C-alpha positions as CSV (number, residue, x, y, z in Angstrom):
1,X,101.4,102.4,103.7
2,X,99.5,103.7,101.8
3,X,96.8,106.7,102.0
4,X,94.4,108.0,99.7
5,X,92.8,111.5,100.6
6,X,89.8,112.1,98.3
7,X,86.6,115.6,98.4
8,X,84.1,114.3,97.5
9,X,80.6,116.0,97.2
10,X,77.5,113.6,99.5
11,X,76.8,110.1,98.1
12,X,75.0,107.4,99.8
13,X,77.3,104.6,102.2
14,X,76.8,102.0,99.5
15,X,78.3,104.3,97.1
16,X,81.2,105.1,99.5
17,X,82.1,102.3,100.2
18,X,82.2,101.1,96.4
19,X,84.8,104.1,96.0
20,X,86.8,102.8,99.0
21,X,87.2,99.7,97.8
22,X,88.0,100.1,94.0
23,X,90.6,103.2,95.2
24,X,92.5,100.6,97.6
25,X,92.3,98.1,94.4
26,X,94.3,100.8,92.7
27,X,97.3,101.0,94.8
28,X,96.8,97.2,95.5
29,X,97.8,96.7,92.0
30,X,100.3,98.7,91.7
31,X,102.0,96.9,94.9
32,X,100.7,98.2,98.6
33,X,99.2,95.6,100.9
34,X,95.9,95.8,101.0
35,X,95.9,95.5,104.5
36,X,98.1,98.7,104.9
37,X,96.2,100.2,102.4
38,X,94.2,103.5,104.2
39,X,90.9,105.4,102.1
40,X,89.6,108.5,103.7
41,X,86.8,110.4,102.1
42,X,85.9,113.8,102.9
43,X,82.5,114.6,102.2
44,X,81.9,118.1,101.1
45,X,78.4,119.7,100.7
46,X,77.7,121.1,97.5
47,X,76.6,124.2,99.8
48,X,80.6,124.6,100.7
49,X,81.9,123.6,96.8
50,X,81.8,126.2,93.9
51,X,83.3,126.7,91.1
52,X,83.2,130.4,89.3
53,X,82.2,131.7,92.8
54,X,79.0,129.7,92.4
55,X,78.3,126.9,94.4
56,X,77.3,124.1,93.1
57,X,73.7,123.4,94.7
58,X,73.3,127.3,93.1
59,X,74.2,125.7,89.9
60,X,72.1,123.1,89.8
61,X,69.2,125.3,91.5
62,X,69.9,127.5,88.0
63,X,69.7,124.5,85.4
64,X,66.8,123.5,87.2
65,X,64.8,126.5,86.0
66,X,65.9,127.3,82.6
């Protein structure tokens, strides 16, 4: 059994399903049985995700005003 856990920013359902499918394909390519390959996506709000002490939402707002 293989488990992939990925933390991502908010995405629409279609994009999440594409990410899941492609991550699964990578593990299957390297020998994991498809039916035993699990993908868990953790969606993190960009208000709770920061780099250098500044949230990504605040970074985006700052770019839009410059």
